Biopython code that builds the backbone (N, CA, C, O; Angstrom):
import numpy as np
from Bio.PDB.StructureBuilder import StructureBuilder

atoms = [
    (1, "MET", "N", (120.426, 61.994, 70.092)),
    (1, "MET", "CA", (119.232, 62.009, 70.933)),
    (1, "MET", "C", (119.529, 62.619, 72.311)),
    (1, "MET", "O", (118.744, 63.406, 72.840)),
    (2, "LEU", "N", (120.674, 62.239, 72.872)),
    (2, "LEU", "CA", (121.019, 62.809, 74.169)),
    (2, "LEU", "C", (121.297, 64.298, 74.076)),
    (2, "LEU", "O", (121.113, 65.034, 75.045)),
    (3, "ARG", "N", (121.748, 64.746, 72.888)),
    (3, "ARG", "CA", (122.044, 66.162, 72.724)),
    (3, "ARG", "C", (120.782, 67.001, 72.979)),
    (3, "ARG", "O", (120.840, 68.050, 73.620)),
    (4, "TYR", "N", (119.640, 66.517, 72.464)),
    (4, "TYR", "CA", (118.410, 67.279, 72.659)),
    (4, "TYR", "C", (117.955, 67.232, 74.115)),
    (4, "TYR", "O", (117.299, 68.153, 74.601)),
    (5, "HIS", "N", (118.314, 66.143, 74.808)),
    (5, "HIS", "CA", (117.911, 66.069, 76.208)),
    (5, "HIS", "C", (118.689, 67.097, 77.034)),
    (5, "HIS", "O", (118.132, 67.725, 77.934)),
    (6, "ARG", "N", (119.975, 67.264, 76.727)),
    (6, "ARG", "CA", (120.784, 68.212, 77.503)),
    (6, "ARG", "C", (120.493, 69.650, 77.091)),
    (6, "ARG", "O", (120.432, 70.539, 77.941)),
    (7, "HIS", "N", (120.316, 69.881, 75.806)),
    (7, "HIS", "CA", (120.071, 71.240, 75.295)),
    (7, "HIS", "C", (118.757, 71.241, 74.522)),
    (7, "HIS", "O", (118.750, 70.999, 73.315)),
    (8, "PRO", "N", (117.644, 71.510, 75.205)),
    (8, "PRO", "CA", (116.364, 71.532, 74.487)),
    (8, "PRO", "C", (116.344, 72.659, 73.462)),
    (8, "PRO", "O", (116.965, 73.699, 73.682)),
    (9, "PRO", "N", (115.648, 72.474, 72.358)),
    (9, "PRO", "CA", (115.593, 73.527, 71.333)),
    (9, "PRO", "C", (114.953, 74.787, 71.907)),
    (9, "PRO", "O", (114.132, 74.699, 72.820)),
    (10, "PRO", "N", (115.315, 75.952, 71.389)),
    (10, "PRO", "CA", (114.742, 77.204, 71.910)),
    (10, "PRO", "C", (113.239, 77.241, 71.661)),
    (10, "PRO", "O", (112.772, 76.676, 70.672)),
    (11, "PRO", "N", (112.470, 77.891, 72.534)),
    (11, "PRO", "CA", (111.024, 77.968, 72.348)),
    (11, "PRO", "C", (110.674, 78.690, 71.058)),
    (11, "PRO", "O", (111.453, 79.492, 70.543)),
    (12, "HIS", "N", (109.500, 78.392, 70.554)),
    (12, "HIS", "CA", (109.063, 78.995, 69.300)),
    (12, "HIS", "C", (108.854, 80.499, 69.481)),
    (12, "HIS", "O", (108.359, 80.921, 70.526)),
    (13, "PRO", "N", (109.216, 81.314, 68.493)),
    (13, "PRO", "CA", (109.041, 82.781, 68.619)),
    (13, "PRO", "C", (107.602, 83.175, 68.944)),
    (13, "PRO", "O", (107.363, 84.124, 69.691)),
    (14, "LEU", "N", (106.644, 82.437, 68.376)),
    (14, "LEU", "CA", (105.250, 82.794, 68.632)),
    (14, "LEU", "C", (104.898, 82.570, 70.102)),
    (14, "LEU", "O", (104.165, 83.364, 70.692)),
    (15, "SER", "N", (105.416, 81.495, 70.694)),
    (15, "SER", "CA", (105.109, 81.231, 72.095)),
    (15, "SER", "C", (105.757, 82.309, 72.977)),
    (15, "SER", "O", (105.183, 82.701, 73.993)),
    (16, "LEU", "N", (106.943, 82.786, 72.595)),
    (16, "LEU", "CA", (107.598, 83.848, 73.362)),
    (16, "LEU", "C", (106.758, 85.125, 73.310)),
    (16, "LEU", "O", (106.570, 85.786, 74.331)),
    (17, "ALA", "N", (106.256, 85.469, 72.131)),
    (17, "ALA", "CA", (105.462, 86.685, 71.995)),
    (17, "ALA", "C", (104.178, 86.573, 72.826)),
    (17, "ALA", "O", (103.735, 87.541, 73.443)),
    (18, "ARG", "N", (103.591, 85.366, 72.828)),
    (18, "ARG", "CA", (102.349, 85.205, 73.571)),
    (18, "ARG", "C", (102.599, 85.400, 75.066)),
    (18, "ARG", "O", (101.802, 86.043, 75.749)),
    (19, "SER", "N", (103.705, 84.847, 75.577)),
    (19, "SER", "CA", (103.971, 84.969, 77.015)),
    (19, "SER", "C", (104.327, 86.413, 77.372)),
    (19, "SER", "O", (103.931, 86.901, 78.430)),
    (20, "SER", "N", (105.075, 87.104, 76.493)),
    (20, "SER", "CA", (105.462, 88.477, 76.811)),
    (20, "SER", "C", (104.233, 89.387, 76.784)),
    (20, "SER", "O", (104.145, 90.332, 77.569)),
    (21, "ARG", "N", (103.279, 89.108, 75.882)),
    (21, "ARG", "CA", (102.078, 89.936, 75.832)),
    (21, "ARG", "C", (101.294, 89.779, 77.134)),
    (21, "ARG", "O", (100.715, 90.740, 77.640)),
    (22, "ARG", "N", (101.281, 88.548, 77.675)),
    (22, "ARG", "CA", (100.552, 88.340, 78.917)),
    (22, "ARG", "C", (101.246, 89.079, 80.071)),
    (22, "ARG", "O", (100.589, 89.601, 80.971)),
    (23, "ARG", "N", (102.588, 89.115, 80.028)),
    (23, "ARG", "CA", (103.320, 89.769, 81.111)),
    (23, "ARG", "C", (103.124, 91.292, 81.065)),
    (23, "ARG", "O", (103.133, 91.961, 82.098)),
    (24, "ARG", "N", (102.945, 91.836, 79.825)),
    (24, "ARG", "CA", (102.830, 93.286, 79.688)),
    (24, "ARG", "C", (101.419, 93.790, 80.034)),
    (24, "ARG", "O", (101.198, 94.998, 80.113)),
    (25, "SER", "N", (100.462, 92.862, 80.240)),
    (25, "SER", "CA", (99.093, 93.303, 80.502)),
    (25, "SER", "C", (99.034, 94.038, 81.844)),
    (25, "SER", "O", (99.787, 93.698, 82.757)),
    (26, "PRO", "N", (98.155, 95.039, 81.985)),
    (26, "PRO", "CA", (98.075, 95.804, 83.242)),
    (26, "PRO", "C", (97.615, 94.914, 84.392)),
    (26, "PRO", "O", (96.979, 93.889, 84.147)),
    (27, "PRO", "N", (97.917, 95.275, 85.638)),
    (27, "PRO", "CA", (97.501, 94.457, 86.779)),
    (27, "PRO", "C", (95.993, 94.407, 86.903)),
    (27, "PRO", "O", (95.283, 95.290, 86.422)),
    (28, "GLU", "N", (95.513, 93.356, 87.559)),
    (28, "GLU", "CA", (94.063, 93.203, 87.684)),
    (28, "GLU", "C", (93.484, 94.364, 88.494)),
    (28, "GLU", "O", (94.142, 94.857, 89.410)),
    (29, "PRO", "N", (92.267, 94.807, 88.175)),
    (29, "PRO", "CA", (91.678, 95.962, 88.880)),
    (29, "PRO", "C", (91.467, 95.697, 90.368)),
    (29, "PRO", "O", (91.386, 96.643, 91.152)),
    (30, "ALA", "N", (91.377, 94.430, 90.773)),
    (30, "ALA", "CA", (91.153, 94.125, 92.191)),
    (30, "ALA", "C", (92.331, 94.607, 93.033)),
    (30, "ALA", "O", (92.161, 94.965, 94.199)),
    (31, "ARG", "N", (93.547, 94.616, 92.432)),
    (31, "ARG", "CA", (94.710, 95.039, 93.208)),
    (31, "ARG", "C", (94.697, 96.556, 93.458)),
    (31, "ARG", "O", (95.280, 97.024, 94.436)),
    (32, "ALA", "N", (94.032, 97.330, 92.575)),
    (32, "ALA", "CA", (94.022, 98.789, 92.730)),
    (32, "ALA", "C", (93.215, 99.186, 93.961)),
    (32, "ALA", "O", (93.591, 100.118, 94.671)),
    (33, "SER", "N", (92.099, 98.483, 94.226)),
    (33, "SER", "CA", (91.287, 98.826, 95.391)),
    (33, "SER", "C", (91.881, 98.181, 96.647)),
    (33, "SER", "O", (92.653, 97.226, 96.554)),
    (34, "ALA", "N", (91.520, 98.700, 97.802)),
    (34, "ALA", "CA", (92.052, 98.157, 99.060)),
    (34, "ALA", "C", (91.485, 96.758, 99.292)),
    (34, "ALA", "O", (90.281, 96.552, 99.140)),
    (35, "PRO", "N", (92.334, 95.791, 99.659)),
    (35, "PRO", "CA", (91.840, 94.427, 99.898)),
    (35, "PRO", "C", (90.961, 94.385, 101.136)),
    (35, "PRO", "O", (91.248, 95.086, 102.107)),
    (36, "PRO", "N", (89.905, 93.590, 101.137)),
    (36, "PRO", "CA", (89.013, 93.529, 102.301)),
    (36, "PRO", "C", (89.724, 92.899, 103.497)),
    (36, "PRO", "O", (90.525, 91.978, 103.337)),
    (37, "ALA", "N", (89.426, 93.398, 104.690)),
    (37, "ALA", "CA", (90.042, 92.834, 105.893)),
    (37, "ALA", "C", (89.404, 91.479, 106.201)),
    (37, "ALA", "O", (88.253, 91.221, 105.847)),
    (38, "GLY", "N", (90.175, 90.627, 106.865)),
    (38, "GLY", "CA", (89.639, 89.323, 107.234)),
    (38, "GLY", "C", (90.289, 88.205, 106.441)),
    (38, "GLY", "O", (91.216, 88.449, 105.668)),
    (39, "PRO", "N", (89.812, 86.979, 106.623)),
    (39, "PRO", "CA", (90.412, 85.832, 105.927)),
    (39, "PRO", "C", (90.175, 85.912, 104.427)),
    (39, "PRO", "O", (89.185, 86.504, 103.997)),
    (40, "PRO", "N", (91.049, 85.335, 103.627)),
    (40, "PRO", "CA", (90.877, 85.382, 102.169)),
    (40, "PRO", "C", (89.705, 84.514, 101.732)),
    (40, "PRO", "O", (89.366, 83.532, 102.392)),
    (41, "THR", "N", (89.099, 84.882, 100.626)),
    (41, "THR", "CA", (87.979, 84.104, 100.093)),
    (41, "THR", "C", (88.502, 82.795, 99.512)),
    (41, "THR", "O", (89.695, 82.690, 99.227)),
    (42, "PRO", "N", (87.642, 81.798, 99.330)),
    (42, "PRO", "CA", (88.112, 80.522, 98.741)),
    (42, "PRO", "C", (88.812, 80.720, 97.403)),
    (42, "PRO", "O", (89.765, 80.005, 97.092)),
    (43, "ALA", "N", (88.343, 81.699, 96.597)),
    (43, "ALA", "CA", (88.983, 81.931, 95.300)),
    (43, "ALA", "C", (90.409, 82.431, 95.502)),
    (43, "ALA", "O", (91.328, 82.004, 94.803)),
    (44, "GLN", "N", (90.593, 83.346, 96.470)),
    (44, "GLN", "CA", (91.942, 83.855, 96.727)),
    (44, "GLN", "C", (92.833, 82.747, 97.271)),
    (44, "GLN", "O", (94.011, 82.665, 96.922)),
    (45, "ARG", "N", (92.264, 81.879, 98.140)),
    (45, "ARG", "CA", (93.061, 80.799, 98.699)),
    (45, "ARG", "C", (93.492, 79.838, 97.600)),
    (45, "ARG", "O", (94.602, 79.307, 97.630)),
    (46, "ARG", "N", (92.597, 79.614, 96.617)),
    (46, "ARG", "CA", (92.942, 78.704, 95.534)),
    (46, "ARG", "C", (94.095, 79.273, 94.709)),
    (46, "ARG", "O", (94.964, 78.529, 94.255)),
    (47, "ARG", "N", (94.100, 80.612, 94.515)),
    (47, "ARG", "CA", (95.173, 81.225, 93.723)),
    (47, "ARG", "C", (96.471, 81.326, 94.519)),
    (47, "ARG", "O", (97.519, 81.619, 93.945)),
    (48, "GLY", "N", (96.422, 81.090, 95.829)),
    (48, "GLY", "CA", (97.629, 81.162, 96.630)),
    (48, "GLY", "C", (97.975, 82.584, 97.025)),
    (48, "GLY", "O", (99.135, 82.876, 97.317)),
    (49, "ARG", "N", (96.988, 83.479, 97.041)),
    (49, "ARG", "CA", (97.246, 84.885, 97.408)),
    (49, "ARG", "C", (97.158, 85.027, 98.923)),
    (49, "ARG", "O", (96.124, 84.696, 99.503)),
    (50, "PRO", "N", (98.210, 85.508, 99.581)),
    (50, "PRO", "CA", (98.181, 85.610, 101.047)),
    (50, "PRO", "C", (97.200, 86.691, 101.501)),
    (50, "PRO", "O", (96.943, 87.637, 100.756)),
    (51, "PRO", "N", (96.646, 86.565, 102.719)),
    (51, "PRO", "CA", (95.736, 87.601, 103.213)),
    (51, "PRO", "C", (96.482, 88.909, 103.415)),
    (51, "PRO", "O", (97.693, 88.889, 103.633)),
    (52, "PRO", "N", (95.789, 90.061, 103.349)),
    (52, "PRO", "CA", (96.476, 91.358, 103.488)),
    (52, "PRO", "C", (97.093, 91.500, 104.870)),
    (52, "PRO", "O", (96.430, 91.191, 105.860)),
    (53, "PRO", "N", (98.332, 91.954, 104.975)),
    (53, "PRO", "CA", (98.965, 92.118, 106.288)),
    (53, "PRO", "C", (98.305, 93.235, 107.082)),
    (53, "PRO", "O", (97.857, 94.216, 106.488)),
    (54, "PRO", "N", (98.228, 93.122, 108.408)),
    (54, "PRO", "CA", (97.567, 94.166, 109.207)),
    (54, "PRO", "C", (98.307, 95.497, 109.159)),
    (54, "PRO", "O", (97.700, 96.539, 109.407)),
    (55, "ALA", "N", (99.609, 95.491, 108.846)),
    (55, "ALA", "CA", (100.375, 96.743, 108.816)),
    (55, "ALA", "C", (99.829, 97.686, 107.737)),
    (55, "ALA", "O", (99.786, 98.899, 107.943)),
    (56, "LEU", "N", (99.412, 97.140, 106.592)),
    (56, "LEU", "CA", (98.894, 97.994, 105.523)),
    (56, "LEU", "C", (97.583, 98.652, 105.942)),
    (56, "LEU", "O", (97.314, 99.792, 105.563)),
    (57, "ARG", "N", (96.767, 97.943, 106.721)),
    (57, "ARG", "CA", (95.479, 98.516, 107.134)),
    (57, "ARG", "C", (95.689, 99.616, 108.169)),
    (57, "ARG", "O", (94.931, 100.586, 108.194)),
    (58, "SER", "N", (96.703, 99.485, 109.026)),
    (58, "SER", "CA", (96.904, 100.459, 110.093)),
    (58, "SER", "C", (97.500, 101.775, 109.556)),
    (58, "SER", "O", (97.459, 102.799, 110.238)),
    (59, "LEU", "N", (98.049, 101.742, 108.343)),
    (59, "LEU", "CA", (98.661, 102.965, 107.801)),
    (59, "LEU", "C", (97.599, 104.014, 107.502)),
    (59, "LEU", "O", (97.855, 105.211, 107.632)),
    (60, "ARG", "N", (96.378, 103.561, 107.092)),
    (60, "ARG", "CA", (95.379, 104.550, 106.700)),
    (60, "ARG", "C", (94.807, 105.234, 107.932)),
    (60, "ARG", "O", (93.945, 106.105, 107.811)),
]
sb = StructureBuilder()
sb.init_structure("model")
sb.init_model(0)
sb.init_chain("A")
sb.init_seg("    ")
for serial, (resi, resn, name, xyz) in enumerate(atoms, 1):
    if name == "N":
        sb.init_residue(resn, " ", resi, " ")
    sb.init_atom(name, np.array(xyz, "f"), 0.0, 1.0, " ", f" {name:<3s}", serial, name[0])
structure = sb.get_structure()
């Protein structure tokens, strides 16, 4: 019993394929467009996405 606690069994192949497929998906289209200036929206704050840095806006 302790053996399984120290060395958990390897994840199921199907679960590995599912996670890799999610990682290979293209980035969300919102990232392609320029982020709006100002404070992040409540949805962005919930996801933990930091507000856009001012340096990126000054480059354009």
